[in-house]
C-alpha positions in Angstrom: 11.9 0.7 -3.9 8.9 -1.6 -3.4 6.5 -2.0 -6.2 3.0 -3.4 -5.8 -0.2 -4.2 -7.6 -3.4 -3.8 -5.6 -6.6 -5.3 -6.8 -10.3 -4.6 -6.5 -12.2 -7.9 -5.9 -15.6 -8.1 -7.6 -15.3 -8.2 -11.4 -11.5 -8.1 -11.1 -10.3 -11.2 -9.1 -13.6 -13.1 -9.0 -17.3 -12.9 -10.1 -19.6 -13.7 -7.2 -22.6 -11.8 -8.6 -24.8 -14.9 -9.2 -24.1 -16.3 -5.7 -24.6 -12.9 -3.9 -27.8 -12.2 -5.9 -29.2 -15.5 -4.7 -28.1 -14.9 -1.1 -29.6 -11.4 -1.0 -32.9 -12.5 -2.5 -33.1 -15.3 0.0 -32.4 -12.9 2.8 -34.9 -10.3 1.6 -37.7 -13.0 1.4 -37.0 -15.2 4.4 -35.0 -13.0 6.9 -36.0 -9.4 6.3 -39.6 -10.0 5.0 -39.1 -7.6 2.2 -40.9 -7.8 -1.3 -37.9 -6.5 -3.3 -36.0 -8.8 -5.5 -32.8 -8.1 -7.4 -31.2 -9.5 -10.6 -27.6 -10.2 -11.5 -27.6 -7.0 -13.6 -28.6 -5.1 -10.5 -25.8 -6.7 -8.6 -23.3 -5.7 -11.3 -24.4 -2.1 -10.9 -24.1 -2.4 -7.1 -20.7 -3.9 -6.9 -17.8 -1.6 -6.1 -20.0 0.9 -4.3 -20.1 1.7 -0.6 -22.7 -0.3 1.3 -24.9 2.7 2.3 -25.0 3.7 -1.4 -26.1 0.1 -2.4 -28.8 0.1 0.3 -30.2 3.4 -1.0 -30.2 2.0 -4.6 -31.9 -1.2 -3.6 -34.4 0.1 -1.0 -35.1 3.7 -2.0 -38.6 3.9 -0.4 -37.2 3.0 3.1 -35.8 5.3 5.7 -32.0 5.2 5.8 -31.8 3.3 9.1 -34.1 0.6 7.8 -32.1 0.5 4.5 -29.0 -0.2 6.5 -30.7 -2.8 8.8 -31.9 -4.8 5.8 -28.5 -4.4 4.1 -26.8 -5.8 7.1 -29.1 -8.9 7.0 -28.3 -9.4 3.3 -24.5 -9.0 3.8 -24.4 -11.4 6.8 -26.4 -14.0 4.8 -24.1 -13.5 1.8 -21.0 -14.3 3.8 -22.7 -17.5 5.2 -23.8 -18.6 1.7 -20.4 -18.0 0.1 -18.8 -20.3 2.6 -20.4 -23.3 0.9 -21.0 -21.8 -2.6 -17.7 -20.6 -4.0 -17.7 -17.9 -6.6 -16.1 -17.9 -10.0 -12.3 -17.2 -10.2 -11.0 -16.1 -13.5 -9.1 -18.4 -15.9 -5.5 -19.2 -15.0 -5.7 -16.8 -12.0 -3.3 -18.7 -9.8 -0.6 -19.0 -12.5 -0.9 -15.3 -13.5 -0.7 -14.0 -9.9 2.1 -16.4 -9.1 4.2 -14.8 -11.9 3.3 -11.3 -10.8 4.2 -12.1 -7.2 7.8 -12.7 -8.3 8.2 -9.1 -9.1 5.5 -7.2 -7.2 3.8 -7.2 -3.8 0.1 -8.1 -4.3 -2.9 -6.9 -2.3 -6.7 -6.6 -2.3 -8.6 -3.4 -1.5 -12.4 -3.4 -1.7 -15.4 -1.4 -0.6 -16.9 -4.7 0.7 -18.0 -5.6 4.2 -15.5 -6.9 6.7 -15.0 -10.7 6.1 -15.8 -10.7 2.4 -12.2 -10.5 1.2 -11.3 -13.3 3.7 -13.9 -15.5 2.0 -12.1 -15.0 -1.3 -8.7 -15.6 0.2 -9.9 -18.8 2.0 -11.5 -20.2 -1.2 -9.0 -19.2 -3.9 -6.2 -21.6 -2.9 -3.4 -19.1 -3.3 -3.9 -16.6 -0.5 -0.2 -16.7 0.3 0.4 -14.6 -2.8 -1.2 -11.6 -1.2 0.7 -9.5 1.3 -2.2 -7.4 2.6 -5.9 -6.6 2.2 -8.2 -3.9 3.4 -11.9 -3.1 3.2 -14.3 -0.2 3.8 -16.2 -2.4 6.1 -13.3 -2.7 8.4 -11.9 0.8 8.3 -14.9 3.0 7.4 -12.6 4.8 4.9 -12.9 5.3 1.2 -11.2 2.9 -1.2 -8.6 5.6 -2.1 -7.7 6.0 1.6 -7.5 2.3 2.1 -5.1 2.0 -0.9 -2.9 4.5 0.8 -3.2 2.7 4.1 -2.0 -0.5 2.6 0.8 1.2 0.8 2.0 2.9 4.0 1.6 -0.4 6.0 3.7 -2.3 3.5 6.2 0.3 2.6 5.1 0.4 -1.0 6.7 3.2 -3.0 5.3 2.5 -6.5 1.8 1.1 -6.9 -0.9 0.3 -9.5 -4.5 -0.3 -8.8 -6.5 -2.8 -10.9 -10.3 -2.6 -11.0 -13.3 -2.6 -13.3 -15.5 0.4 -12.3 -15.6 4.2 -12.2 -15.3 3.9 -8.5 -12.0 2.1 -8.9 -10.7 4.7 -11.2 -11.7 7.4 -8.8 -10.0 5.5 -5.9 -6.8 5.3 -7.9 -7.0 9.0 -8.6 -7.6 9.8 -4.9 -4.6 7.6 -4.0 -2.5 9.3 -6.8 -1.5 6.1 -8.4 -2.0 4.7 -12.0 -5.2 2.7 -12.8 -5.5 -0.4 -15.0 -9.1 -1.0 -16.1 -10.2 -4.7 -15.9 -12.4 -4.4 -19.0 -13.7 -8.0 -18.5 -15.5 -6.8 -15.4 -18.7 -4.9 -14.7 -18.0 -1.2 -15.4 -16.7 1.3 -18.0 -14.7 4.1 -16.3 -14.1 7.3 -18.2 -10.3 7.1 -18.0 -7.5 4.7 -17.3 -3.7 4.4 -17.7 -4.2 1.0 -19.4 -6.9 -1.5 -20.1 -6.8 -5.3 -20.0 -9.4 -7.8 -21.4 -8.1 -10.7 -19.3 -5.8 -11.2 -16.4 -3.3 -12.7 -18.8 -2.6 -9.2 -20.1 -1.8 -7.7 -16.7 1.9 -8.5 -16.6 2.7 -6.7 -19.8 0.5 -3.7 -18.8 2.1 -3.4 -15.4 5.6 -3.6 -16.9 4.8 -0.7 -19.3 3.4 1.5 -16.5 6.2 0.7 -14.1 8.8 1.1 -16.8 10.3 -2.3 -16.1 
């Protein structure tokens, strides 16, 4: 029996909203020649959603193909910007995940573009703690499908998904696994199996759900 905890990224393992907001606004102004500007509150609403959904929210007046073209410009600039402007990782994250990794396989599953999880793993300083990761940008699949993909790839029999939004709760339901709400993040899902207000509470919540 292989037990695992899979994580959403934004609002769960790090907060890149300020950095990504700056990068997107810079891209909109200087690379895409668009008048739109977004705020960090906008970014909090965007995070966790599929990229085509975000594009429609941010650029509703544009045709879909143009929305996606501008979105790609923003995402590429975001990756470049984050290389030299690290995002905020939560308090004691290394120590907490190191403890969890003694008992569980750890992984990251996000709706982000291909390459974004890799930026986090390159910057966090403890990438060796994660056995796998997957993104919608790489597979084109839903987050729930990607959760199942990682479970199958790693031979995981019992799994929990940790995230902060309704989309994360829906993904866990689609994957038919328990969901822990990271209530310190950006969203308020309508249901969860447990809620934590900091990463330090995750070990106890996981033990309760797994019955350890």
